[in-house]
C-alpha positions as a Markdown table, in Angstrom:
| # | Residue | x | y | z |
|---|---|---|---|---|
| 1 | Unk | 0.0 | -0.2 | -0.1 |
| 2 | Unk | 0.8 | 3.4 | -0.5 |
| 3 | Unk | 0.9 | 6.8 | 1.4 |
| 4 | Unk | 0.3 | 10.1 | 1.1 |
| 5 | Unk | 2.5 | 12.2 | -1.5 |
| 6 | Unk | 1.2 | 15.5 | -0.1 |
| 7 | Unk | 3.0 | 17.9 | 2.8 |
| 8 | Unk | 1.8 | 18.5 | 5.9 |
| 9 | Unk | -2.4 | 19.8 | 5.8 |
| 10 | Unk | -3.9 | 21.7 | 8.5 |
| 11 | Unk | -6.9 | 19.0 | 9.2 |
| 12 | Unk | -8.9 | 16.1 | 8.5 |
| 13 | Unk | -12.1 | 16.7 | 6.8 |
| 14 | Unk | -14.3 | 13.0 | 6.2 |
| 15 | Unk | -17.1 | 12.3 | 4.2 |
| 16 | Unk | -18.8 | 8.8 | 3.7 |
| 17 | Unk | -20.9 | 7.8 | 0.7 |
| 18 | Unk | -24.2 | 6.3 | 1.5 |
| 19 | Unk | -26.1 | 3.4 | -0.2 |
| 20 | Unk | -28.7 | 4.1 | -2.9 |
| 21 | Unk | -31.3 | 3.5 | -0.4 |
| 22 | Unk | -34.4 | 5.5 | 1.5 |
| 23 | Unk | -36.6 | 5.6 | 4.0 |
| 24 | Unk | -40.2 | 5.2 | 3.0 |
| 25 | Unk | -41.4 | 8.4 | 2.4 |
| 26 | Unk | -44.5 | 9.7 | 3.9 |
| 27 | Unk | -48.2 | 9.7 | 2.3 |
| 28 | Unk | -47.9 | 12.3 | -0.5 |
| 29 | Unk | -44.5 | 12.8 | -0.9 |
| 30 | Unk | -42.3 | 11.5 | -3.6 |
| 31 | Unk | -39.8 | 9.3 | -2.5 |
| 32 | Unk | -36.2 | 10.1 | -2.8 |
| 33 | Unk | -34.5 | 8.8 | -5.3 |
| 34 | Unk | -31.1 | 8.5 | -3.3 |
| 35 | Unk | -30.3 | 8.6 | -0.1 |
| 36 | Unk | -27.3 | 10.8 | -0.5 |
| 37 | Unk | -24.1 | 9.9 | 1.3 |
| 38 | Unk | -24.1 | 11.9 | 5.1 |
| 39 | Unk | -21.2 | 14.0 | 4.7 |
| 40 | Unk | -19.2 | 15.3 | 7.1 |
| 41 | Unk | -16.2 | 17.7 | 8.0 |
| 42 | Unk | -14.0 | 17.9 | 11.3 |
| 43 | Unk | -10.2 | 18.3 | 11.5 |
| 44 | Unk | -8.3 | 16.1 | 13.8 |
| 45 | Unk | -4.3 | 14.3 | 13.7 |
| 46 | Unk | -5.3 | 11.0 | 14.8 |
| 47 | Unk | -1.0 | 10.6 | 16.1 |
| 48 | Unk | -0.6 | 14.2 | 16.8 |
| 49 | Unk | 2.8 | 13.9 | 13.9 |
| 50 | Unk | 1.5 | 17.6 | 12.9 |
| 51 | Unk | 0.3 | 16.1 | 9.5 |
| 52 | Unk | -3.2 | 15.6 | 8.6 |
| 53 | Unk | -5.0 | 12.6 | 8.0 |
| 54 | Unk | -8.0 | 11.6 | 5.3 |
| 55 | Unk | -10.5 | 9.2 | 5.7 |
| 56 | Unk | -13.1 | 7.9 | 3.2 |
| 57 | Unk | -16.0 | 5.4 | 3.9 |
| 58 | Unk | -17.1 | 3.0 | 1.0 |
| 59 | Unk | -20.4 | 1.5 | 2.4 |
| 60 | Unk | -20.9 | -0.6 | -0.5 |
| 61 | Unk | -17.7 | -2.3 | -0.2 |
| 62 | Unk | -18.2 | -6.2 | -0.8 |
| 63 | Unk | -16.0 | -7.5 | 2.5 |
| 64 | Unk | -15.3 | -11.4 | 2.4 |
| 65 | Unk | -17.9 | -11.9 | 0.2 |
| 66 | Unk | -20.5 | -9.7 | 1.7 |
| 67 | Unk | -22.1 | -7.6 | -0.6 |
| 68 | Unk | -22.1 | -3.7 | 0.8 |
| 69 | Unk | -20.9 | -4.3 | 4.2 |
| 70 | Unk | -18.9 | -1.6 | 4.4 |
| 71 | Unk | -15.3 | -0.5 | 4.6 |
| 72 | Unk | -13.1 | 2.9 | 5.9 |
| 73 | Unk | -9.8 | 3.8 | 4.5 |
| 74 | Unk | -7.7 | 5.6 | 6.8 |
| 75 | Unk | -4.5 | 7.4 | 4.9 |
| 76 | Unk | -2.1 | 8.9 | 7.3 |
| 77 | Unk | -0.6 | 12.3 | 6.1 |
| 78 | Unk | 3.4 | 12.4 | 6.1 |
| 79 | Unk | 3.6 | 9.5 | 4.2 |
| 80 | Unk | 2.9 | 7.2 | 7.3 |
| 81 | Unk | 1.0 | 4.8 | 4.9 |
| 82 | Unk | -2.8 | 3.6 | 4.8 |
| 83 | Unk | -5.3 | 1.0 | 6.4 |
| 84 | Unk | -8.7 | -0.5 | 5.2 |
| 85 | Unk | -10.6 | -1.1 | 8.0 |
| 86 | Unk | -13.9 | -3.3 | 8.4 |
| 87 | Unk | -15.6 | -5.0 | 10.5 |
| 88 | Unk | -13.4 | -8.3 | 10.3 |
| 89 | Unk | -10.7 | -6.2 | 11.4 |
| 90 | Unk | -8.8 | -7.3 | 14.7 |
| 91 | Unk | -10.1 | -5.6 | 17.5 |
| 92 | Unk | -13.3 | -4.1 | 15.5 |
| 93 | Unk | -16.3 | -5.2 | 17.7 |
| 94 | Unk | -18.7 | -7.7 | 15.4 |
| 95 | Unk | -18.1 | -9.3 | 12.0 |
| 96 | Unk | -19.0 | -7.6 | 8.5 |
| 97 | Unk | -22.2 | -8.9 | 7.2 |
| 98 | Unk | -24.2 | -8.1 | 3.7 |
| 99 | Unk | -26.0 | -4.8 | 4.0 |
| 100 | Unk | -24.5 | -3.4 | 7.3 |
| 101 | Unk | -23.1 | -0.3 | 5.3 |
| 102 | Unk | -20.1 | 0.3 | 7.9 |
| 103 | Unk | -18.7 | 3.3 | 6.8 |
| 104 | Unk | -21.8 | 5.1 | 6.2 |
| 105 | Unk | -21.2 | 8.1 | 7.9 |
| 106 | Unk | -17.8 | 8.8 | 9.5 |
| 107 | Unk | -16.1 | 11.6 | 11.6 |
| 108 | Unk | -13.4 | 13.2 | 13.8 |
| 109 | Unk | -14.4 | 13.5 | 17.2 |
| 110 | Unk | -12.1 | 15.9 | 19.1 |
| 111 | Unk | -13.0 | 15.2 | 22.9 |
| 112 | Unk | -11.7 | 17.8 | 25.1 |
| 113 | Unk | -11.4 | 14.7 | 27.5 |
| 114 | Unk | -8.9 | 12.9 | 24.9 |
| 115 | Unk | -5.4 | 14.2 | 24.1 |
| 116 | Unk | -5.8 | 12.7 | 20.6 |
| 117 | Unk | -8.8 | 12.6 | 18.1 |
| 118 | Unk | -11.1 | 9.2 | 17.6 |
| 119 | Unk | -12.3 | 7.8 | 14.5 |
| 120 | Unk | -16.0 | 7.5 | 14.8 |
| 121 | Unk | -17.7 | 5.2 | 12.3 |
| 122 | Unk | -22.0 | 4.2 | 11.9 |
| 123 | Unk | -23.2 | 1.3 | 10.0 |
| 124 | Unk | -27.0 | 2.2 | 10.4 |
| 125 | Unk | -28.0 | -0.8 | 8.9 |
| 126 | Unk | -26.2 | -2.9 | 11.7 |
| 127 | Unk | -28.9 | -5.3 | 13.4 |
| 128 | Unk | -28.5 | -6.4 | 16.6 |
| 129 | Unk | -30.9 | -9.9 | 17.5 |
| 130 | Unk | -34.3 | -9.0 | 15.3 |
| 131 | Unk | -33.9 | -5.8 | 15.9 |
| 132 | Unk | -32.5 | -5.2 | 12.2 |
| 133 | Unk | -31.0 | -1.9 | 10.7 |
| 134 | Unk | -31.2 | -0.3 | 14.7 |
| 135 | Unk | -27.6 | 0.7 | 13.9 |
| 136 | Unk | -24.3 | 1.1 | 15.5 |
| 137 | Unk | -21.4 | 3.2 | 16.0 |
| 138 | Unk | -17.7 | 3.3 | 16.7 |
| 139 | Unk | -15.0 | 4.7 | 18.1 |
| 140 | Unk | -11.4 | 4.2 | 17.5 |
| 141 | Unk | -9.2 | 6.2 | 19.9 |
| 142 | Unk | -6.1 | 7.8 | 18.4 |
| 143 | Unk | -2.8 | 8.0 | 20.2 |
| 144 | Unk | 1.1 | 8.5 | 19.3 |
| 145 | Unk | 1.4 | 5.3 | 17.6 |
| 146 | Unk | -1.6 | 5.7 | 15.8 |
| 147 | Unk | -5.5 | 4.5 | 15.9 |
| 148 | Unk | -5.8 | 2.2 | 18.8 |
| 149 | Unk | -8.0 | -0.6 | 17.2 |
| 150 | Unk | -7.9 | -2.7 | 20.3 |
| 151 | Unk | -9.6 | 0.0 | 22.3 |
| 152 | Unk | -12.6 | 0.5 | 20.1 |
| 153 | Unk | -15.6 | 0.9 | 21.9 |
| 154 | Unk | -19.3 | 1.1 | 20.4 |
| 155 | Unk | -22.7 | 2.6 | 21.2 |
| 156 | Unk | -26.1 | 2.0 | 20.1 |
| 157 | Unk | -29.5 | 2.4 | 21.6 |
| 158 | Unk | -29.6 | 1.1 | 25.2 |
| 159 | Unk | -26.1 | 0.4 | 25.8 |
| 160 | Unk | -23.1 | 2.6 | 26.5 |
| 161 | Unk | -25.1 | 5.0 | 28.2 |
| 162 | Unk | -27.3 | 6.0 | 25.1 |
| 163 | Unk | -31.0 | 6.1 | 26.5 |
| 164 | Unk | -33.5 | 3.9 | 24.2 |
| 165 | Unk | -34.2 | 0.7 | 23.0 |
| 166 | Unk | -32.6 | -1.3 | 20.3 |
| 167 | Unk | -35.6 | -1.6 | 18.0 |
| 168 | Unk | -35.6 | -2.5 | 14.5 |
| 169 | Unk | -35.2 | 0.4 | 11.9 |
| 170 | Unk | -34.0 | 2.7 | 14.0 |
| 171 | Unk | -30.8 | 3.6 | 11.8 |
| 172 | Unk | -29.1 | 5.0 | 14.8 |
| 173 | Unk | -25.9 | 6.9 | 13.0 |
| 174 | Unk | -27.3 | 7.7 | 9.7 |
| 175 | Unk | -25.9 | 10.6 | 10.0 |
| 176 | Unk | -22.8 | 12.1 | 12.7 |
| 177 | Unk | -20.9 | 15.2 | 13.1 |
| 178 | Unk | -18.6 | 15.8 | 15.9 |
| 179 | Unk | -16.2 | 18.4 | 17.2 |
| 180 | Unk | -15.8 | 18.6 | 21.1 |
| 181 | Unk | -19.1 | 17.0 | 21.3 |
| 182 | Unk | -20.9 | 14.1 | 18.8 |
| 183 | Unk | -24.3 | 14.2 | 17.4 |
| 184 | Unk | -25.9 | 11.1 | 15.7 |
| 185 | Unk | -29.2 | 11.2 | 14.1 |
| 186 | Unk | -31.5 | 8.0 | 14.4 |
| 187 | Unk | -34.4 | 9.4 | 11.3 |
| 188 | Unk | -35.9 | 6.3 | 11.6 |
| 189 | Unk | -36.5 | 6.3 | 15.3 |
| 190 | Unk | -40.2 | 5.3 | 16.8 |
| 191 | Unk | -41.3 | 7.8 | 19.2 |
| 192 | Unk | -44.3 | 5.9 | 21.3 |
| 193 | Unk | -46.5 | 5.0 | 18.3 |
| 194 | Unk | -45.2 | 7.5 | 16.0 |
| 195 | Unk | -43.4 | 6.1 | 12.9 |
| 196 | Unk | -40.1 | 7.4 | 11.4 |
| 197 | Unk | -40.1 | 10.3 | 13.8 |
| 198 | Unk | -36.6 | 10.4 | 14.7 |
| 199 | Unk | -34.6 | 11.7 | 17.5 |
| 200 | Unk | -31.1 | 13.0 | 18.1 |
| 201 | Unk | -28.6 | 11.9 | 20.4 |
| 202 | Unk | -25.3 | 14.3 | 21.5 |
| 203 | Unk | -22.6 | 12.8 | 23.5 |
| 204 | Unk | -20.1 | 15.3 | 25.4 |
| 205 | Unk | -18.9 | 16.9 | 28.7 |
| 206 | Unk | -19.1 | 13.3 | 30.2 |
| 207 | Unk | -23.1 | 13.0 | 29.6 |
| 208 | Unk | -25.1 | 11.8 | 26.7 |
| 209 | Unk | -28.6 | 13.0 | 25.7 |
| 210 | Unk | -30.9 | 12.2 | 23.5 |
| 211 | Unk | -34.4 | 14.3 | 22.3 |
| 212 | Unk | -36.9 | 14.4 | 19.6 |
| 213 | Unk | -39.8 | 17.2 | 18.7 |
| 214 | Unk | -41.6 | 15.9 | 21.7 |
| 215 | Unk | -38.7 | 16.4 | 24.4 |
| 216 | Unk | -38.7 | 19.8 | 26.7 |
| 217 | Unk | -37.4 | 22.1 | 24.8 |
| 218 | Unk | -37.2 | 21.2 | 21.4 |
| 219 | Unk | -39.9 | 23.0 | 19.1 |
| 220 | Unk | -42.4 | 20.8 | 17.0 |
| 221 | Unk | -44.4 | 17.9 | 17.4 |
| 222 | Unk | -43.8 | 14.1 | 16.4 |
| 223 | Unk | -45.2 | 13.3 | 13.2 |
| 224 | Unk | -45.1 | 9.9 | 11.2 |
| 225 | Unk | -42.4 | 10.3 | 8.9 |
| 226 | Unk | -40.7 | 13.2 | 10.1 |
| 227 | Unk | -37.7 | 11.6 | 10.5 |
| 228 | Unk | -36.0 | 13.6 | 12.9 |
| 229 | Unk | -32.3 | 13.7 | 12.4 |
| 230 | Unk | -31.6 | 12.8 | 8.6 |
| 231 | Unk | -28.8 | 15.2 | 9.0 |
| 232 | Unk | -26.8 | 17.2 | 11.6 |
| 233 | Unk | -23.9 | 19.6 | 12.0 |
| 234 | Unk | -22.1 | 20.3 | 14.7 |
| 235 | Unk | -20.1 | 23.2 | 15.7 |
| 236 | Unk | -19.6 | 24.5 | 18.8 |
| 237 | Unk | -22.7 | 24.7 | 21.0 |
| 238 | Unk | -24.9 | 24.8 | 18.0 |
| 239 | Unk | -26.4 | 22.0 | 16.0 |
| 240 | Unk | -28.8 | 21.8 | 13.0 |
| 241 | Unk | -31.1 | 19.2 | 12.6 |
| 242 | Unk | -32.1 | 18.5 | 8.9 |
| 243 | Unk | -35.5 | 17.2 | 8.9 |
| 244 | Unk | -36.3 | 17.4 | 5.1 |
| 245 | Unk | -40.0 | 15.0 | 5.0 |
| 246 | Unk | -41.0 | 17.4 | 8.0 |
| 247 | Unk | -44.7 | 18.8 | 6.8 |
| 248 | Unk | -44.4 | 22.7 | 6.4 |
| 249 | Unk | -48.5 | 23.3 | 7.5 |
| 250 | Unk | -50.5 | 21.5 | 5.0 |
| 251 | Unk | -47.5 | 20.5 | 2.7 |
| 252 | Unk | -45.9 | 17.4 | 3.1 |
| 253 | Unk | -42.2 | 16.8 | 2.7 |
| 254 | Unk | -41.3 | 20.9 | 2.3 |
| 255 | Unk | -39.0 | 20.0 | 5.2 |
| 256 | Unk | -37.5 | 21.9 | 7.8 |
| 257 | Unk | -34.1 | 22.4 | 9.5 |
| 258 | Unk | -34.1 | 23.1 | 13.4 |
| 259 | Unk | -30.8 | 25.3 | 15.1 |
| 260 | Unk | -30.7 | 23.7 | 18.7 |
| 261 | Unk | -28.2 | 24.6 | 21.5 |
| 262 | Unk | -26.7 | 22.3 | 23.4 |
| 263 | Unk | -26.0 | 24.5 | 26.4 |
| 264 | Unk | -28.4 | 27.2 | 26.7 |
| 265 | Unk | -27.1 | 30.5 | 28.0 |
| 266 | Unk | -26.8 | 30.0 | 32.4 |
| 267 | Unk | -26.1 | 26.6 | 31.9 |
| 268 | Unk | -23.8 | 25.2 | 34.3 |
| 269 | Unk | -21.3 | 23.1 | 33.6 |
| 270 | Unk | -22.3 | 19.9 | 35.0 |
| 271 | Unk | -25.7 | 20.3 | 33.2 |
| 272 | Unk | -25.1 | 19.8 | 29.9 |
| 273 | Unk | -25.8 | 18.6 | 27.1 |
| 274 | Unk | -29.3 | 20.6 | 27.4 |
| 275 | Unk | -30.5 | 20.9 | 24.2 |
| 276 | Unk | -32.7 | 23.7 | 23.3 |
| 277 | Unk | -34.3 | 24.6 | 20.1 |
| 278 | Unk | -32.8 | 28.4 | 19.3 |
| 279 | Unk | -35.2 | 28.8 | 15.8 |
| 280 | Unk | -36.4 | 27.2 | 13.1 |
| 281 | Unk | -35.8 | 27.4 | 9.3 |
| 282 | Unk | -38.2 | 26.3 | 6.5 |
| 283 | Unk | -39.0 | 28.1 | 2.9 |
| 284 | Unk | -42.4 | 29.3 | 4.5 |
| 285 | Unk | -40.8 | 31.7 | 6.8 |
| 286 | Unk | -39.6 | 35.4 | 6.5 |
| 287 | Unk | -36.6 | 35.7 | 4.8 |
| 288 | Unk | -36.3 | 32.4 | 3.2 |
| 289 | Unk | -36.7 | 32.4 | -0.3 |
| 290 | Unk | -39.5 | 29.9 | -2.2 |
| 291 | Unk | -42.8 | 28.5 | -1.0 |
| 292 | Unk | -43.0 | 24.9 | 0.8 |
| 293 | Unk | -43.8 | 22.5 | -1.8 |
| 294 | Unk | -44.6 | 18.7 | -1.2 |
| 295 | Unk | -41.5 | 16.8 | -1.7 |
| 296 | Unk | -38.8 | 19.5 | -1.6 |
| 297 | Unk | -36.9 | 17.7 | 0.9 |
| 298 | Unk | -35.6 | 21.3 | 2.4 |
| 299 | Unk | -32.7 | 20.1 | 4.7 |
| 300 | Unk | -31.6 | 16.9 | 3.2 |
| 301 | Unk | -28.2 | 17.8 | 3.5 |
| 302 | Unk | -27.0 | 20.6 | 6.0 |
| 303 | Unk | -23.4 | 22.3 | 6.9 |
| 304 | Unk | -22.6 | 24.3 | 9.6 |
| 305 | Unk | -18.9 | 26.0 | 10.5 |
| 306 | Unk | -17.9 | 29.1 | 12.1 |
| 307 | Unk | -18.6 | 32.2 | 9.7 |
| 308 | Unk | -15.5 | 34.0 | 10.9 |
| 309 | Unk | -17.1 | 36.5 | 12.9 |
| 310 | Unk | -16.9 | 35.7 | 16.6 |
| 311 | Unk | -20.5 | 34.7 | 17.8 |
| 312 | Unk | -21.8 | 33.3 | 14.3 |
| 313 | Unk | -22.0 | 31.1 | 11.9 |
| 314 | Unk | -23.0 | 30.0 | 7.9 |
| 315 | Unk | -25.0 | 27.7 | 7.8 |
| 316 | Unk | -25.5 | 25.7 | 4.4 |
| 317 | Unk | -29.0 | 24.1 | 3.6 |
| 318 | Unk | -29.5 | 21.6 | 0.7 |
| 319 | Unk | -33.0 | 21.7 | -1.3 |
| 320 | Unk | -32.2 | 18.4 | -3.6 |
| 321 | Unk | -36.0 | 17.6 | -4.9 |
| 322 | Unk | -37.0 | 21.5 | -5.2 |
| 323 | Unk | -38.7 | 22.0 | -8.4 |
| 324 | Unk | -37.3 | 24.7 | -10.5 |
| 325 | Unk | -40.4 | 25.8 | -13.6 |
| 326 | Unk | -41.3 | 22.7 | -15.0 |
| 327 | Unk | -38.4 | 20.7 | -13.9 |
| 328 | Unk | -39.3 | 18.7 | -10.7 |
| 329 | Unk | -36.5 | 17.6 | -8.5 |
| 330 | Unk | -34.2 | 19.6 | -10.2 |
| 331 | Unk | -32.8 | 21.4 | -6.6 |
| 332 | Unk | -31.3 | 24.5 | -5.0 |
| 333 | Unk | -29.0 | 25.6 | -2.3 |
| 334 | Unk | -29.6 | 28.1 | 0.3 |
| 335 | Unk | -26.8 | 29.4 | 2.9 |
| 336 | Unk | -27.9 | 32.1 | 6.1 |
| 337 | Unk | -25.5 | 33.7 | 8.3 |
| 338 | Unk | -26.7 | 32.3 | 12.0 |
| 339 | Unk | -26.9 | 34.5 | 15.2 |
| 340 | Unk | -25.3 | 31.6 | 17.7 |
| 341 | Unk | -26.9 | 33.2 | 20.9 |
| 342 | Unk | -30.7 | 33.7 | 19.8 |
| 343 | Unk | -30.7 | 31.6 | 16.1 |
| 344 | Unk | -31.5 | 34.7 | 14.1 |
| 345 | Unk | -30.8 | 34.1 | 10.7 |
| 346 | Unk | -29.9 | 35.9 | 7.6 |
| 347 | Unk | -30.3 | 34.3 | 4.1 |
| 348 | Unk | -27.1 | 35.2 | 2.1 |
| 349 | Unk | -27.4 | 33.0 | -0.9 |
| 350 | Unk | -30.0 | 31.1 | -2.9 |
| 351 | Unk | -29.4 | 29.2 | -6.1 |
| 352 | Unk | -29.9 | 27.0 | -8.4 |
| 353 | Unk | -28.6 | 25.7 | -12.0 |
| 354 | Unk | -30.7 | 28.6 | -13.2 |
| 355 | Unk | -29.0 | 31.7 | -11.5 |
| 356 | Unk | -27.2 | 33.7 | -13.0 |
| 357 | Unk | -23.4 | 32.9 | -12.5 |
| 358 | Unk | -24.4 | 29.2 | -11.7 |
| 359 | Unk | -22.8 | 26.7 | -14.4 |
| 360 | Unk | -25.1 | 24.2 | -16.1 |
| 361 | Unk | -29.0 | 24.3 | -16.6 |
| 362 | Unk | -31.7 | 23.5 | -14.7 |
| 363 | Unk | -32.8 | 19.7 | -15.7 |
| 364 | Unk | -35.7 | 17.4 | -14.6 |
| 365 | Unk | -34.1 | 15.2 | -11.6 |
| 366 | Unk | -30.7 | 16.5 | -11.6 |
| 367 | Unk | -31.1 | 16.6 | -7.4 |
| 368 | Unk | -28.9 | 19.9 | -7.4 |
| 369 | Unk | -27.1 | 20.2 | -3.7 |
| 370 | Unk | -28.3 | 16.9 | -2.6 |
| 371 | Unk | -25.1 | 17.1 | -0.6 |
| 372 | Unk | -23.5 | 20.4 | 0.7 |
| 373 | Unk | -20.2 | 20.7 | 2.4 |
| 374 | Unk | -18.9 | 24.0 | 4.1 |
| 375 | Unk | -14.4 | 24.6 | 4.3 |
| 376 | Unk | -13.6 | 27.3 | 6.2 |
| 377 | Unk | -11.5 | 29.1 | 4.5 |
| 378 | Unk | -8.8 | 32.6 | 4.8 |
| 379 | Unk | -11.6 | 34.2 | 2.8 |
| 380 | Unk | -14.5 | 32.8 | 4.2 |
| 381 | Unk | -16.5 | 29.9 | 4.3 |
| 382 | Unk | -16.5 | 27.8 | 0.6 |
| 383 | Unk | -19.8 | 25.7 | -0.2 |
| 384 | Unk | -19.3 | 22.7 | -2.2 |
| 385 | Unk | -22.2 | 21.0 | -3.5 |
| 386 | Unk | -22.6 | 17.4 | -5.4 |
| 387 | Unk | -25.3 | 17.0 | -7.6 |
| 388 | Unk | -27.1 | 13.8 | -7.0 |
| 389 | Unk | -28.4 | 12.6 | -10.1 |
| 390 | Unk | -26.4 | 15.0 | -12.9 |
| 391 | Unk | -26.0 | 12.9 | -16.1 |
| 392 | Unk | -24.6 | 13.8 | -19.4 |
| 393 | Unk | -27.7 | 16.0 | -20.7 |
| 394 | Unk | -25.8 | 17.8 | -23.2 |
| 395 | Unk | -24.2 | 20.5 | -21.1 |
| 396 | Unk | -20.6 | 19.2 | -22.1 |
| 397 | Unk | -19.3 | 18.5 | -18.1 |
| 398 | Unk | -17.5 | 15.7 | -16.6 |
| 399 | Unk | -20.0 | 13.8 | -14.2 |
| 400 | Unk | -20.4 | 14.3 | -11.5 |
| 401 | Unk | -21.0 | 18.0 | -10.7 |
| 402 | Unk | -19.2 | 19.9 | -8.3 |
| 403 | Unk | -20.0 | 23.8 | -7.8 |
| 404 | Unk | -18.0 | 25.7 | -5.2 |
| 405 | Unk | -19.5 | 28.8 | -4.5 |
| 406 | Unk | -17.5 | 31.1 | -1.9 |
| 407 | Unk | -17.5 | 35.0 | -0.5 |
| 408 | Unk | -15.1 | 36.3 | -3.1 |
| 409 | Unk | -17.4 | 34.6 | -6.2 |
| 410 | Unk | -20.7 | 36.4 | -4.6 |
| 411 | Unk | -23.3 | 34.8 | -6.1 |
| 412 | Unk | -21.6 | 33.0 | -8.9 |
| 413 | Unk | -20.2 | 29.7 | -8.7 |
| 414 | Unk | -17.4 | 27.5 | -10.1 |
| 415 | Unk | -18.2 | 24.3 | -11.9 |
| 416 | Unk | -15.2 | 21.9 | -10.5 |
| 417 | Unk | -13.6 | 19.4 | -13.1 |
| 418 | Unk | -10.8 | 18.1 | -14.7 |
| 419 | Unk | -8.6 | 19.9 | -17.1 |
| 420 | Unk | -9.4 | 23.3 | -14.7 |
| 421 | Unk | -8.1 | 24.5 | -11.3 |
| 422 | Unk | -4.8 | 22.5 | -11.9 |
| 423 | Unk | -6.3 | 19.3 | -12.0 |
| 424 | Unk | -5.0 | 16.9 | -14.7 |
| 425 | Unk | -7.5 | 15.6 | -17.5 |
| 426 | Unk | -8.8 | 12.5 | -17.0 |
| 427 | Unk | -9.4 | 12.3 | -13.5 |
| 428 | Unk | -13.2 | 11.5 | -13.0 |
| 429 | Unk | -13.9 | 13.9 | -9.7 |
| 430 | Unk | -16.1 | 11.8 | -7.3 |
| 431 | Unk | -18.3 | 12.4 | -4.3 |
| 432 | Unk | -16.9 | 9.8 | -1.7 |
| 433 | Unk | -14.6 | 12.4 | -0.5 |
| 434 | Unk | -15.4 | 16.2 | -0.2 |
| 435 | Unk | -14.1 | 18.3 | 2.3 |
| 436 | Unk | -10.9 | 20.9 | 3.2 |
| 437 | Unk | -8.8 | 22.7 | 5.0 |
| 438 | Unk | -8.3 | 26.6 | 4.5 |
| 439 | Unk | -5.6 | 25.9 | 1.9 |
| 440 | Unk | -7.0 | 23.2 | -0.3 |
| 441 | Unk | -10.4 | 21.7 | -1.3 |
| 442 | Unk | -10.1 | 17.7 | -0.7 |
| 443 | Unk | -12.1 | 15.4 | -3.1 |
| 444 | Unk | -11.8 | 12.2 | -4.3 |
| 445 | Unk | -11.4 | 11.3 | -7.7 |
| 446 | Unk | -11.7 | 7.6 | -9.8 |
| 447 | Unk | -8.7 | 7.5 | -11.9 |
| 448 | Unk | -7.9 | 4.1 | -14.3 |
| 449 | Unk | -5.7 | 1.9 | -12.0 |
| 450 | Unk | -5.9 | 3.9 | -8.9 |
| 451 | Unk | -9.2 | 3.2 | -7.0 |
| 452 | Unk | -9.0 | 5.0 | -4.4 |
| 453 | Unk | -7.3 | 8.5 | -4.3 |
| 454 | Unk | -8.2 | 11.7 | -2.8 |
| 455 | Unk | -6.7 | 15.0 | -4.5 |
| 456 | Unk | -6.1 | 18.6 | -2.4 |
| 457 | Unk | -6.6 | 21.4 | -4.9 |
| 458 | Unk | -5.4 | 24.9 | -3.5 |
| 459 | Unk | -8.1 | 27.5 | -3.2 |
| 460 | Unk | -5.8 | 30.0 | -5.0 |
| 461 | Unk | -6.0 | 27.7 | -7.9 |
| 462 | Unk | -10.2 | 27.3 | -7.7 |
| 463 | Unk | -10.8 | 30.7 | -6.7 |
| 464 | Unk | -8.2 | 33.1 | -8.5 |
| 465 | Unk | -6.7 | 30.7 | -11.3 |
| 466 | Unk | -3.3 | 30.1 | -9.1 |
| 467 | Unk | -1.0 | 27.3 | -10.1 |
| 468 | Unk | 0.1 | 25.9 | -6.7 |
| 469 | Unk | 0.2 | 22.2 | -7.1 |
| 470 | Unk | -2.1 | 19.7 | -6.0 |
| 471 | Unk | -1.0 | 17.0 | -3.7 |
| 472 | Unk | -2.5 | 13.5 | -3.4 |
| 473 | Unk | -3.4 | 11.1 | -1.2 |
| 474 | Unk | -3.0 | 7.3 | -2.2 |
| 475 | Unk | -4.2 | 4.1 | -0.6 |
């Protein structure tokens, strides 16, 4: 196996490709074509050697003949090699089974109680006994010598201090996001007799708390098929929870995003996480472009990063099934400035492939912004979108489509593709891994003969036509 060719990077950014599966849609809503991967982005250096490490999940990987058992690839920075992690690896509890989708989501957890970051891996379709697809996550601690596989521990509902009961279809770990705390979405959770209401678990400050839309201090009401926690993104005390199947008024599946503080103002140090809703955002709220429509799925993907200003964040929201004109499921992107203390929001971007300055054309079924990932750069947050089902439809572009938005570009975007931004011709950019650092965008490619590669493309090349070299991480 080959290690990284790159120099040290500032952090680890990780993402996982979800299987083409979906939870059943509520009545009156068009079912999603794909359950897109749930991207997360965090910074880490697992062994503290000053070189960033790259992690990518491949939940559809066949392991010892078990289709879609799933695997995770870690490429250590500084040329320190790489490793393939499956449930059949020494030190990893469990066994690879068909359909587990180990690696559906991954995160780097920088808990203040640990000297080194830990790698978190989910398998939301993992079952236990008769509780099929109940879901589980694995935590592999970091250390001076690398990942400590022999010290791996797991969480699932009813185990490891996680509230709840192991039930079929909960899909614990469908979404993950980590910083100091770890946020876990379980969109298939039944609450009482309300099927697929969904829940979120937050682990941090030596406490574990699970909550849903009927919990104290949490807005909303549990309804069948809401799937609260379909997407999550956490930074500091602020958590964004996507509920893309939420009805808005009488409109099913329009979708919404909740802004939740896990430490309300004045909460004692020994009393948090204490989740409380600050605000909710949907297309029926003042200042939000658009109108709630059946099956828009606002909040299918969410990404939260500091905006660079104290007390504020940038929130990107994907709406992949938004209809544009007479083009169903064409997709759109929204971005908001968020006030951390009270959850106030101001929309600063609302675009689709028909917007001025955004390359491409509006086409039925494209699902633009099916994945949104934000990266904090020196010039502000960059938003990278993946268009879920973009095909060769006469636009003359390499597929899949990756767009980059950045404050330096205004409301325009750059279509990232081979042959531009210093990326050699012949590379097909892939959505398996999308993330980055202040210096570079990290994105996977699938060239012939090198099936697992991530490249680091300098932001100066993407945004300003620079000629700094790309770096490569090879497995």
